[in-house]
C-alpha positions in Angstrom: 202.8 -91.5 -54.6 203.7 -94.4 -56.7 206.5 -93.6 -59.3 205.8 -96.6 -61.4 202.3 -98.1 -61.8 200.7 -100.5 -64.3 197.4 -99.1 -66.3 195.0 -101.4 -68.3 192.9 -99.3 -71.3 190.5 -100.3 -73.5 189.8 -99.0 -77.3 187.9 -99.7 -80.2 190.3 -100.6 -83.3 189.9 -102.0 -86.9 192.4 -105.2 -87.2 192.6 -107.4 -90.3 192.6 -111.1 -90.3 193.1 -113.4 -93.5 190.3 -115.8 -92.6 187.7 -113.1 -91.4 188.9 -109.8 -93.2 188.3 -106.5 -91.4 187.2 -106.8 -87.6 186.2 -104.1 -85.5 187.1 -105.2 -82.1 188.0 -103.7 -78.7 191.7 -104.3 -77.9 193.1 -104.3 -74.3 196.5 -102.6 -73.6 198.5 -103.2 -70.4 200.9 -100.1 -70.0 203.8 -99.7 -67.6 203.9 -96.0 -66.3 206.4 -93.6 -64.6 204.8 -90.8 -62.9 201.6 -91.1 -64.8 204.1 -91.2 -68.6 203.7 -94.1 -70.5 207.0 -96.1 -70.9 206.2 -99.7 -72.3 203.3 -101.6 -73.6 203.4 -104.8 -71.7 200.4 -107.0 -73.4 197.9 -106.3 -75.8 195.0 -108.6 -76.2 191.7 -108.8 -77.8 188.3 -110.5 -76.8 186.4 -112.6 -79.7 183.1 -112.9 -80.3 183.1 -116.2 -78.6 184.6 -114.9 -75.2 187.9 -116.2 -75.9 190.8 -113.9 -75.2 193.5 -113.8 -77.9 197.0 -112.1 -78.6 197.1 -109.4 -81.0 199.9 -110.9 -82.5 198.1 -112.9 -84.8 196.1 -110.3 -86.7 197.4 -107.2 -88.5 196.5 -103.4 -88.4 194.2 -102.5 -91.3 196.1 -99.1 -91.9 
């Protein structure tokens, strides 16, 4: 049994960008877990309509 593991999870979210407005997109979270309890989010990114992968820091949460 591993004590520390890394898990990837994708969830649909609403994001807001100044150029496009409200955006419904799938956001992928990469989290570090200790005994299947999440400790830290290592990275989160989203995929655009054109297939590019972008960091989530350039857009704000809508709510």
